[in-house]
C-alpha positions as CSV (number, residue, x, y, z in Angstrom):
1,M,-77.3,64.4,9.0
2,K,-79.7,64.3,5.9
3,H,-78.2,63.0,2.7
4,H,-78.8,64.6,-0.8
5,D,-77.2,64.5,-3.9
6,T,-77.0,67.6,-6.5
7,Q,-76.5,67.6,-10.0
8,G,-76.3,70.6,-12.4
9,G,-77.0,72.8,-9.2
10,A,-80.5,71.1,-8.5
11,L,-80.8,69.2,-5.1
12,L,-82.3,65.8,-5.6
13,S,-84.4,64.1,-2.9
14,R,-82.9,61.6,-0.7
15,R,-85.0,58.8,-2.3
16,Q,-84.1,60.1,-5.8
17,G,-80.6,60.2,-4.7
18,L,-80.6,56.5,-3.5
19,I,-82.2,55.4,-6.7
20,L,-79.4,57.0,-8.6
21,L,-76.6,55.6,-6.4
22,G,-78.0,52.2,-6.5
23,A,-78.0,52.3,-10.4
24,T,-74.6,53.9,-10.8
25,G,-72.9,52.4,-7.8
26,V,-69.9,54.6,-7.3
27,G,-70.2,55.8,-11.0
28,W,-70.1,59.5,-9.7
29,M,-66.2,59.3,-9.4
30,L,-65.1,60.5,-12.6
31,G,-61.2,60.5,-13.1
32,D,-59.9,63.8,-14.6
33,R,-56.6,62.3,-15.8
34,L,-54.5,64.3,-13.4
35,T,-50.9,63.9,-14.0
36,T,-47.6,65.1,-12.3
37,N,-47.5,67.8,-14.8
38,S,-50.9,69.1,-15.0
39,S,-51.4,72.4,-13.3
40,V,-54.8,73.3,-14.6
41,A,-57.7,71.1,-14.9
42,S,-61.4,71.5,-15.6
43,P,-63.7,70.8,-12.6
44,P,-65.2,67.3,-12.6
45,Q,-68.7,67.2,-13.6
46,A,-69.6,65.0,-10.9
47,L,-72.6,65.0,-8.4
48,C,-72.4,66.9,-5.2
49,V,-72.7,64.3,-2.5
50,L,-73.1,64.9,1.1
51,R,-71.0,62.3,2.9
52,P,-71.0,60.9,6.4
53,E,-68.2,62.0,9.0
54,Q,-65.9,59.6,10.6
55,T,-63.6,59.4,13.3
56,E,-60.3,61.4,13.0
57,G,-58.4,58.3,14.5
58,P,-55.2,58.6,16.6
59,Y,-52.7,59.4,13.8
60,F,-53.7,63.0,12.8
61,V,-50.7,65.4,13.4
62,D,-50.8,68.9,12.4
63,E,-47.6,69.2,10.5
64,R,-48.6,72.5,8.7
65,L,-47.1,70.8,5.5
66,H,-48.7,72.9,2.6
67,R,-47.9,70.7,-0.3
68,M,-49.4,68.8,-3.1
69,D,-46.9,65.8,-3.4
70,I,-47.1,64.2,0.0
71,R,-44.9,61.1,-0.9
72,S,-41.6,62.3,0.3
73,D,-40.4,62.9,3.8
74,P,-39.1,66.6,4.1
75,T,-36.7,65.6,6.7
76,D,-34.6,63.7,4.4
77,G,-36.1,63.8,0.9
78,R,-36.8,60.1,0.7
79,V,-39.8,59.3,-1.4
80,T,-42.4,56.8,-0.1
81,P,-42.4,53.7,-2.3
82,G,-45.8,52.5,-3.6
83,T,-48.3,52.8,-6.6
84,Q,-49.0,56.5,-7.4
85,L,-52.2,57.9,-6.8
86,A,-53.3,61.2,-7.9
87,L,-56.2,62.3,-5.9
88,T,-58.4,65.4,-6.4
89,F,-61.1,66.6,-3.8
90,H,-63.8,68.5,-5.3
91,I,-65.4,70.4,-2.4
92,S,-68.8,72.3,-2.6
93,R,-71.1,74.1,-0.4
94,V,-74.8,73.1,-0.5
95,R,-77.1,76.0,0.2
96,A,-80.7,76.7,-0.3
97,G,-80.8,73.7,-2.6
98,E,-78.0,74.6,-4.9
99,C,-74.3,73.4,-4.9
100,H,-71.5,75.9,-5.3
101,P,-67.7,75.4,-5.3
102,L,-66.1,76.2,-2.1
103,P,-62.8,78.1,-2.3
104,N,-60.2,78.7,0.4
105,A,-61.0,75.6,2.5
106,Q,-58.1,73.7,3.8
107,V,-57.9,70.1,3.1
108,D,-55.5,67.8,5.1
109,V,-54.8,64.3,4.0
110,W,-52.8,61.7,5.8
111,H,-52.6,57.8,5.5
112,C,-50.3,55.0,6.2
113,D,-47.7,53.6,3.7
114,A,-47.4,50.3,2.0
115,M,-46.5,48.4,5.0
116,G,-49.3,50.0,7.1
117,V,-46.9,52.5,9.0
118,Y,-47.9,56.2,9.7
119,S,-45.3,59.0,10.0
120,D,-44.5,60.9,13.3
121,V,-46.2,58.6,15.6
122,R,-45.4,56.2,18.3
123,D,-47.0,53.1,17.9
124,P,-46.6,49.7,19.8
125,G,-45.5,48.3,16.4
126,F,-43.2,51.1,15.3
127,S,-42.1,54.7,16.0
128,T,-41.6,57.1,13.3
129,V,-41.5,60.3,15.5
130,G,-39.9,63.0,13.6
131,R,-40.5,61.7,10.0
132,K,-43.3,63.3,7.9
133,F,-44.2,61.3,4.9
134,L,-47.8,61.0,3.5
135,R,-49.0,64.0,5.3
136,G,-49.8,67.4,4.0
137,Y,-52.6,69.9,3.3
138,Q,-53.7,72.1,0.2
139,M,-56.1,75.2,-0.1
140,T,-59.2,74.5,-2.5
141,D,-59.0,76.8,-5.7
142,T,-61.9,78.9,-6.9
143,Q,-63.4,75.9,-8.4
144,G,-63.2,73.9,-5.1
145,T,-60.6,71.6,-5.8
146,A,-57.6,70.6,-4.0
147,R,-55.1,68.0,-5.7
148,F,-52.6,65.5,-4.0
149,L,-50.2,63.1,-5.3
150,T,-49.6,60.1,-3.1
151,I,-49.5,56.4,-2.9
152,Y,-52.1,53.9,-2.8
153,P,-52.2,52.8,0.9
154,G,-51.2,49.8,2.4
155,W,-52.9,47.8,5.4
156,Y,-52.6,47.3,8.8
157,P,-54.3,45.0,11.5
158,I,-58.1,45.7,12.3
159,R,-58.5,48.2,9.7
160,T,-59.5,48.0,5.8
161,V,-57.6,50.1,3.5
162,H,-58.4,53.8,3.8
163,I,-57.2,57.5,3.6
164,H,-58.1,60.1,6.4
165,F,-59.0,63.6,5.3
166,K,-60.2,66.7,7.1
167,I,-61.9,70.0,5.6
168,C,-61.5,73.2,7.6
169,T,-63.1,76.4,6.3
170,A,-61.6,79.8,7.3
171,P,-58.7,78.0,9.1
172,L,-57.1,81.4,10.4
173,A,-60.6,82.8,11.8
174,E,-62.0,82.2,15.3
175,K,-65.2,80.6,13.9
176,R,-64.8,77.5,11.4
177,Y,-66.4,74.5,9.9
178,E,-64.6,71.3,10.5
179,F,-65.6,68.0,8.7
180,T,-63.4,64.9,9.2
181,S,-63.8,61.5,7.4
182,Q,-62.1,58.7,5.7
183,L,-62.3,57.5,2.1
184,Y,-62.3,53.8,0.8
185,F,-61.5,51.7,-2.2
186,L,-63.4,48.6,-3.7
187,D,-62.0,45.4,-2.3
188,E,-61.2,44.1,-5.9
189,L,-59.1,47.1,-6.6
190,T,-57.0,46.8,-3.3
191,D,-56.7,43.2,-3.9
192,R,-55.2,44.0,-7.4
193,V,-52.9,46.9,-6.3
194,H,-51.6,44.7,-3.3
195,T,-50.2,41.9,-5.5
196,A,-47.3,44.2,-6.6
197,L,-44.4,45.1,-4.4
198,P,-43.7,46.7,-1.8
199,Y,-47.2,45.7,-0.9
200,A,-46.9,41.9,-1.7
201,S,-44.1,41.7,1.0
202,Q,-46.8,42.6,3.7
203,G,-48.8,39.6,3.0
204,R,-52.5,39.4,2.4
205,R,-54.5,41.8,4.6
206,R,-56.8,40.5,7.4
207,V,-59.7,42.8,7.1
208,R,-61.9,43.8,4.2
209,N,-64.5,46.7,3.8
210,Q,-67.3,45.0,5.4
211,Q,-65.4,43.5,8.3
212,D,-64.1,47.0,9.3
213,F,-65.9,48.3,12.4
214,I,-65.7,51.9,11.0
215,F,-66.4,51.2,7.5
216,R,-69.6,49.8,8.4
217,D,-70.8,53.2,9.7
218,G,-71.3,54.9,6.3
219,G,-68.5,53.6,4.4
220,E,-70.2,52.8,1.4
221,R,-70.8,56.5,0.8
222,L,-67.2,57.1,1.2
223,I,-66.0,54.9,-1.6
224,C,-63.7,56.5,-4.3
225,Q,-63.1,54.5,-7.7
226,P,-59.8,55.4,-9.0
227,S,-59.0,55.0,-13.0
228,P,-56.0,53.4,-13.9
229,T,-53.3,55.7,-15.7
230,S,-49.8,55.2,-17.1
231,G,-48.3,56.4,-13.8
232,G,-50.8,54.4,-11.6
233,Y,-54.2,55.6,-10.7
234,T,-56.1,58.9,-10.6
235,A,-59.4,59.6,-8.7
236,T,-61.6,62.4,-8.0
237,F,-63.8,62.6,-4.9
238,P,-66.7,65.0,-4.8
239,I,-68.1,66.2,-1.6
240,G,-70.9,68.6,-0.5
241,L,-70.8,70.4,2.9
242,E,-73.9,72.0,4.6
243,L,-72.0,74.9,6.4
244,S,-73.7,76.3,9.5
């Protein structure tokens, strides 16, 4: 896949994009100060970035949970403890050198809790079959945005801290485009968040970004940089898709 960046509708060359990214790091991530009460927000003025796909992993479950706040378990109403993270995806379609918001795309998000546990799976270390915390999907609006309220993920052996996501266009049609990947965080931020409870009770994590075998395959282009808020953190993750 060719990787380009766009800004203001103009498609930059790969070399220009790499120069820009090298100068700004992950500075394209603009917090939109999303709060639990904000129902309307302006679309983030960010770059349209083509990002690499990564493995779905073994823990995707199509729960068909259409919701913004994925912290709770709908089976019993319990809210998963952890540092609040308001996460906004800004999804665009890249076509003919221009970037346009992509409405009506389904965005699924799933990740582990502060103890490294996923819901509704059977694992050698745990069984959460029947529970449905930290899972859900949203449809992008006319501006291509999909918003989620979740918690900062914990860690588990062999992986660095990450969030899984899947984007599907025309989910009810016979033909659809599907993009699956993962997003990551700077190690320094994760270290800071994980000093608080309930994360601290899990002990120091064993794998950092550069030690993760999946992160090493394009993970640098999948880092988001949350901004602190009074309730936790907020982050915007822009992504451009070249739809066939």
